[in-house]
N, C-alpha and C positions, 0 to 999 in steps of 0.2 A: 801491724798488719793492714796497711794502707795500699799495699799491692801485693799480689800473689803470679807466679809464672802459670798457666792454663798447661800448655807444652811447651818445645823450643822455642817456639816462634809467639807465645800468645801472651802477653802479660794481662791481667785483670785488676782493678784498681775501684773502690769504691766512690760513687759521686754524689753529691747533695743536690737536686737539679730543682728548685721550686719547693722545699720542701719531700723531693718523692728522693728515698734513697735507690740510686742505679749501681749497675756493674757494667763499669765503662771497658770493653775490650781494645788493647793496640797491640800490633805489631810494628814490632822496631824496623823489622825488613822492607816493611812492603811502605814504598813513599806515601805521605798522606793524600796527596792528589791521587795514585792509585786507587789507595784504600776508597777515597770518595767516590772517584767512576764506579769500582766494583761494588759501592753501596745503593750507589746512585741507579746501578743497572738493575742489581735484587729488588729496590724498591720500586722501579717502575715497572718491574718484572711482574710483581706482587700485585701493585695497581690494573696492569693490564689484564692479568689473568681473573683479577676479582670485577672489573668491569664486564668480562667477557663472560664471565659466570651469572652477571645477574642480567646485563642487556638483551644475550640472547635470547633469557627464555622471556624477560620481557616483550621484545620484538614479537615473539612469537604468540604470547597473551594480547599483544596491540592487532594483530592480523586476524586472530581468531574474533576478536572484537568487533574488528571492521567487517569480518564475514557475517556475523552474528546479526550486525546491524542492517549489511545489506538485505540480508534473507528479512531481517523484519520488515525491512521496508518496502522487499517487491509484494509482499504477504499483504502490508496495508494498501499498498498499490493495489493488487488483485481484491480484495476488500472493498475499498472505494468505488473501483468498476464494476462489484457485484453488486454494491449496494445504489451506485449511480443507475443499472439498469432495472432495479426492484424499482425507484425511486419513478423512473419513465415508466414503466410497466402500470406503477401505481396513478400516476396522473392521465394515463392512457385509459385506464378504467374508468378513472371520474370523468374524463371528458366522455368516454362513451356514454359513460351514467348519465350524465349532464343534457346530450343529443338524443336520449332516449327515453329524458323526462318527461318532455312535451308533448311526443307523436302519442306517449303509453296513455297521459292525461288526455288527450282530444280522444282515442279510442273510449274511456271510462267516461266521457263525455255524451259520444256517441252511441252508447251502449246504453246508458241512462234515458237518454233523449227517446231511443228507440223504446224502451219500457215506458215510458210516459206517454208517449203516442197511441204506446197501444192499450194502456189504461185509459184515455180520452178518447179511444176507438178513432185514433187520426192515421193510425198505421194501415197504409194501403202498399201495393206494389213498388210504384214510381217512389214512395218514399223510403221504403225498405232497400231498393235500388240506387237511390242515392245514400244512402248511410251505407251501405255496400262498398260503394265506389271511395269515400272519404276515409273510411277502416284500412280499406286497400291501398290508398294513395301513403296513409300514415306508415303502413307495415311496410311498402317500398322504400320511403325513405328513411326508415330504420335499417331496412338491409343494405341500401346504401353507405349508410352510415359504418356498420361493418366493413362494407366491402372497402370503405377509404381507410379506415385504420389497418386493414393488413395488408393493403396494397403501400399504406406509408412504410410500414415494417418491413416489408418483404424489400430485396435486393436486387430481384430478377428482373430485366426490363419484359413492358408488357407488349406485344404483338397487338396494337388497333387496327383491324382493318376497314377501309372506308368505301364507297359505292364508286367512286374515282379509281384511275390505274396505279395509284400507288399506296403503299402501307406507312405507318410513322412507326419506330419505338418510340415509348412511353416510358420515362424511368421513376 
């Protein structure tokens, strides 16, 4: 029972290969080199097909992951830009509040001074007129501060006219 014929061209025999029992096939009419070449072609075809079945989906998965990473990067970039704008707006509001704090404090002090002058009988028309002028100066400063911030954040050029014969564009 060492060998047996599978068909008229093929002989099968048992083989012990490192403790594994194998069934080897031999075709006596085919030269060993041709048989080896045929088996190498079959083996390389199986390997190529296996690699294609693995690599093609793997490439698709990699492309999909790269696309998702790009989308996430763009999303993060957009979010960072938006956050940067919000930070700039917060800084602007903080600067505006800082610029307004002193004039508001001055107006409050002027009002307290007017009340104190009234209580001590020192309030007269000239004193009231002077206080009004100081308050209006502070309010004008606050208005200029708002205009300065608004003009800083607009991109439109502003046309300024002077009493001379030309005008200037200010950015």
